[in-house]
MARLODREN-17515 format. One record per residue (C-alpha): residue in one letter; x, y, z. Coordinates in steps of 0.2 Angstrom, whole numbers, padded with zeros to 4 digits, always signed. Example, Ala and Ser with C-alpha at 12.3 -4.5 7.8 and 13.67 -1.06 7.14 Angstrom:
<recs>
A+0062-0022+0039 S+0068-0005+0036 
</recs>
This chain:
<recs>
M-0094+0209-0117 K-0098+0195-0105 F-0106+0185-0119 L-0091+0188-0131 K-0079+0182-0117 I-0089+0166-0113 I-0089+0162-0132 L-0070+0164-0133 L-0067+0153-0118 L-0078+0139-0124 I-0069+0137-0141 P-0055+0124-0140 A-0037+0130-0143 S-0035+0119-0158 L-0048+0129-0168 H-0038+0145-0166 A-0024+0151-0177 Q-0010+0159-0169 T-0012+0177-0164 W+0004+0187-0167 V+0005+0204-0158 V+0020+0215-0165 F+0025+0231-0156 V+0034+0244-0166 H+0044+0258-0157 G+0044+0276-0164 T+0058+0289-0167 I+0073+0287-0155 G+0081+0303-0148 G+0069+0315-0156 T+0078+0330-0151 L+0094+0325-0160 A+0085+0328-0176 L+0085+0347-0172 Y+0103+0347-0177 H+0100+0339-0194 V+0085+0348-0201 N+0091+0351-0218 E+0095+0333-0222 I+0079+0327-0214 K+0069+0340-0225 K+0078+0334-0240 N+0074+0315-0236 N+0093+0312-0237 V+0097+0304-0221 L+0110+0291-0225 D+0117+0276-0215 G+0133+0282-0207 S+0129+0300-0206 S+0133+0310-0191 Y+0114+0310-0186 A+0113+0291-0189 R+0128+0288-0178 Q+0121+0299-0164 V+0104+0290-0164 E+0113+0273-0164 R+0123+0278-0148 Y+0106+0285-0140 R+0098+0268-0145 K+0110+0258-0136 K+0107+0268-0120 E+0088+0266-0123 L+0090+0247-0125 N+0096+0246-0107 S+0082+0256-0100 K+0070+0248-0088 D+0055+0256-0095 R+0056+0255-0114 L+0047+0243-0125 L+0062+0241-0136 L+0074+0227-0141 D+0086+0224-0155 Y+0084+0227-0173 G+0073+0216-0184 L+0058+0206-0179 I+0062+0199-0162 P+0051+0185-0154 I+0048+0187-0136 P+0052+0170-0127 T+0035+0162-0124 H+0039+0159-0105 V+0040+0178-0102 P+0022+0181-0104 A+0018+0164-0097 H+0027+0167-0080 F+0023+0185-0078 L+0009+0182-0065 D+0018+0168-0055 Q+0035+0178-0055 K+0045+0164-0062 F+0055+0173-0075 D+0071+0164-0080 P+0085+0172-0070 A+0097+0170-0085 L+0085+0181-0096 P+0092+0198-0100 E+0082+0210-0089 Y+0074+0222-0102 G+0059+0233-0098 A+0051+0226-0114 Y+0049+0209-0105 V+0040+0217-0091 I+0028+0227-0102 V+0024+0212-0113 G+0021+0201-0098 A+0009+0214-0091 F+0000+0216-0108 D-0002+0197-0110 S-0009+0195-0093 L-0023+0208-0097 M-0026+0199-0114 Q-0029+0183-0104 Q-0041+0191-0093 V-0052+0198-0106 G-0055+0181-0115 Y-0039+0176-0125 L-0036+0162-0112 H-0036+0148-0125 Q-0028+0157-0139 D-0010+0154-0144 I-0003+0172-0143 R+0015+0176-0149 Y+0023+0192-0146 F+0036+0201-0156 T+0045+0218-0156 F+0051+0226-0172 G+0067+0236-0171 W+0072+0249-0184 S+0084+0264-0185 G+0072+0276-0176 L+0078+0290-0187 L+0067+0305-0190 S+0067+0301-0209 Q+0053+0297-0221 R+0065+0286-0231 H+0071+0276-0216 R+0053+0273-0211 Q+0049+0266-0228 I+0065+0255-0227 A+0058+0249-0210 G+0041+0246-0217 F+0048+0235-0231 D+0059+0226-0219 L+0045+0222-0207 Y+0034+0217-0222 N+0046+0204-0228 A+0050+0198-0210 L+0032+0195-0206 C+0030+0186-0223 N+0045+0175-0219 A+0038+0170-0202 R+0020+0167-0209 D+0027+0156-0223 A+0035+0145-0210 Q+0018+0141-0202 E+0006+0128-0207 E-0008+0140-0204 K-0009+0159-0207 P-0008+0168-0191 I-0019+0183-0186 I-0008+0198-0185 I-0010+0213-0174 V+0002+0227-0176 V+0004+0241-0163 G+0014+0256-0169 Y+0019+0270-0157 S+0023+0287-0164 H+0031+0286-0180 G+0031+0267-0178 G+0013+0268-0183 N+0019+0275-0200 V+0031+0260-0203 P+0017+0247-0206 L+0008+0260-0217 W+0022+0257-0230 F+0015+0239-0232 E+0004+0244-0246 E+0019+0250-0256 A+0028+0234-0251 E+0014+0223-0257 H+0015+0232-0274 Y+0033+0228-0275 F+0034+0211-0267 K+0017+0204-0270 R+0018+0192-0255 N-0001+0194-0250 L+0002+0199-0232 E-0014+0201-0222 I-0014+0212-0206 D-0030+0209-0196 T-0028+0225-0185 L-0016+0240-0185 I-0017+0251-0170 T-0007+0267-0170 L-0004+0277-0154 G+0001+0295-0155 C+0006+0293-0173 P+0011+0309-0183 L+0000+0305-0198 Q+0007+0311-0215 V+0002+0312-0233 E+0015+0300-0238 T+0007+0286-0229 V-0010+0291-0222 F-0020+0285-0237 A-0013+0268-0235 T-0027+0266-0222 A-0038+0262-0237 S-0027+0247-0242 P-0034+0230-0242 V-0018+0224-0233 F-0027+0230-0217 K-0044+0223-0211 H-0045+0235-0196 I-0036+0251-0192 Y-0038+0261-0176 T-0029+0278-0174 I-0028+0283-0156 R-0023+0300-0150 S-0024+0312-0135 D-0026+0331-0136 G-0012+0331-0122 D+0000+0324-0135 L+0008+0338-0145 V+0022+0327-0153 P+0012+0322-0169 Q+0009+0339-0174 A+0027+0344-0171 D+0035+0335-0185 R+0035+0347-0199 I+0052+0342-0207 S+0051+0323-0211 T+0036+0325-0223 Q+0035+0334-0240 V+0021+0345-0236 G+0028+0352-0219 K+0013+0346-0209 S+0008+0331-0198 S-0008+0327-0188 A-0013+0315-0175 R-0031+0316-0182 L-0036+0305-0196 H-0051+0316-0201 D-0038+0330-0205 F-0035+0319-0221 L-0050+0308-0225 N-0066+0302-0219 P-0065+0285-0211 A-0084+0282-0213 E-0082+0284-0232 L-0068+0271-0231 N-0078+0259-0221 A-0093+0260-0233 A-0083+0258-0249 N-0071+0244-0243 N-0081+0234-0231 R-0067+0237-0218 H-0066+0246-0202 V-0056+0262-0199 C-0059+0272-0184 D-0052+0288-0177 I-0051+0288-0158 R-0048+0302-0145 I-0044+0298-0127 L-0052+0306-0111 V-0047+0302-0094 N-0060+0306-0081 G-0066+0319-0093 N-0049+0327-0096 I-0044+0327-0114 K-0025+0330-0110 S-0021+0317-0097 V-0011+0306-0109 D+0005+0313-0116 H+0016+0306-0129 R+0027+0295-0118 S+0012+0288-0108 F+0006+0279-0123 F+0019+0265-0125 N+0033+0265-0112 L+0031+0263-0093 C+0028+0281-0087 Y+0033+0282-0068 K+0040+0300-0070 K+0023+0306-0077 K+0009+0295-0073 I-0008+0295-0082 L-0016+0293-0065 P-0010+0288-0048 E-0021+0273-0049 L-0012+0266-0064 S+0005+0269-0057 G+0017+0267-0071 L+0006+0258-0083 P+0005+0265-0101 F-0011+0267-0111 L-0005+0252-0121 M-0012+0241-0107 F-0030+0246-0112 I-0029+0238-0129 P-0034+0221-0124 H-0050+0229-0117 I-0052+0240-0132 L-0051+0228-0147 P-0067+0217-0143 I-0078+0232-0143 L-0071+0240-0158 H-0072+0224-0168 A-0090+0222-0162 N-0095+0239-0169 P-0089+0241-0187 N-0100+0256-0190 W-0089+0267-0178 S-0078+0279-0187 N-0075+0295-0175 M-0076+0291-0157 D-0071+0297-0140 L-0064+0284-0128 H-0068+0289-0110 L-0057+0281-0096 N-0066+0284-0080 V-0057+0279-0064 D-0064+0280-0046 A-0051+0274-0034 V-0062+0276-0018 R-0075+0264-0026 H-0061+0253-0034 A-0070+0256-0051 M-0063+0258-0068 Q-0073+0258-0084 I-0070+0262-0103 A-0085+0270-0111 W-0088+0276-0129 S-0096+0290-0137 E-0096+0298-0154 Y-0083+0312-0155 Q-0088+0327-0144 S-0105+0319-0140 P-0111+0317-0122 V-0121+0302-0126 I-0113+0285-0121 K-0115+0272-0134 A-0106+0257-0125 A-0097+0254-0108 S-0087+0240-0101 D-0089+0231-0084 N-0078+0236-0070 I-0060+0233-0076 Y-0052+0239-0060 P-0048+0221-0053 H-0040+0217-0069 F-0027+0230-0067 C-0023+0229-0048 R-0013+0214-0049 V-0004+0218-0065 R+0000+0235-0059 S+0007+0228-0042 L+0018+0216-0051 T+0024+0229-0064 D+0029+0240-0050 Q+0039+0226-0042 Y+0048+0221-0057 W+0052+0239-0062 S+0059+0243-0045 S+0069+0227-0042 R+0076+0222-0059 I+0094+0227-0063 V+0096+0229-0081 K+0111+0220-0089 S+0120+0225-0104 G+0122+0215-0120 D+0109+0206-0130 D+0108+0187-0135 L+0093+0188-0146 T+0093+0184-0164 P+0082+0194-0176 L+0069+0182-0184 D+0072+0188-0201 N+0090+0182-0200 I+0083+0164-0196 L+0068+0163-0209 L+0077+0167-0225 L+0069+0174-0241 P+0068+0163-0257 A+0083+0168-0267 T+0073+0177-0281 V+0064+0188-0268 T+0081+0190-0258 L+0089+0198-0273 Q+0073+0209-0277 T+0072+0215-0259 E+0091+0219-0257 S+0091+0228-0273 L+0076+0239-0269 I+0081+0242-0251 D+0099+0246-0256 R+0093+0259-0268 L+0082+0267-0254 R+0097+0267-0242 N+0108+0275-0255 G+0096+0289-0257 S+0087+0284-0273 K+0068+0283-0275 A+0060+0266-0276 
</recs>
């Protein structure tokens, strides 16, 4: 790990392509779906329906929350000065005080500490309807696919794209395979990370798609949400575990790619991370007191280098071990349900102390304002006319309830 970090620090910034990190939220107001089971089961949730209006109202409330990684609809670029000034506490006072800015600032600080210091990293959120609906996730997947292609085509050099999907937000990018079939714009995703995603037959086999170079599905046995969705899938079954559908080792051997199924243990406890603790600030139910309100999302910067360095891994346990008395925190890896540790990080406790402290300060002191002055990126980077017509025609059919 130290050697990898030194190499990264020595490479001049000009030799790096931009790295884009895109955060995709999950279903919004999940309990509202219980009142609309029939239309969800029939995959017939339409824009303007009672359910859609209820979720829209709930979404506006969530947008103004201090702990959500959520912004407006579409591909929203995080202003570059937000992560740049997280550590020196020089946020622009005119900036809307969304929780997403604090979370991304903390995430970027950890990215810098593990060796991305000289890389040009840009952050985005992608907002979609958040409806518990297979069709709406497909629409969102097509929208995100085209928005990323638009943004990529405006660059001189192709960016390295990392997508982090939380809950059903992990299924949104899995529709990229079908989008590639329709639009043929040659999108390449370096890494897709899903956190607590309800894997389903409609999308899970897209993990074999050449659109993705690395796919990491991360789950916790303390998260019961992925298995709970039995209504927005045609077979009435979801699972957090990739191995319930396919064998990642066979995918890796056949496609020269890396797919890995990962379970989390915290100090040996397989149930420490619940669904909410993956993505949003979690002050009400903390993973550990030593982490305060930091979500599991913050460990991704430490996870990626070791996963990329071990392409033969396919079914792993991630052990987060914390000893507050000794000021020690370590990530260790073993094969699933094996006591034998295959790799372990250095002590990462110092990395988290300052980030945790600043996150606590921001969360407790910032007053969230209403309103939003951000513009979705896909409204700026317009599609070529022929692609626009094709996209609108296809997505309109989906929104109207027709099959693609």
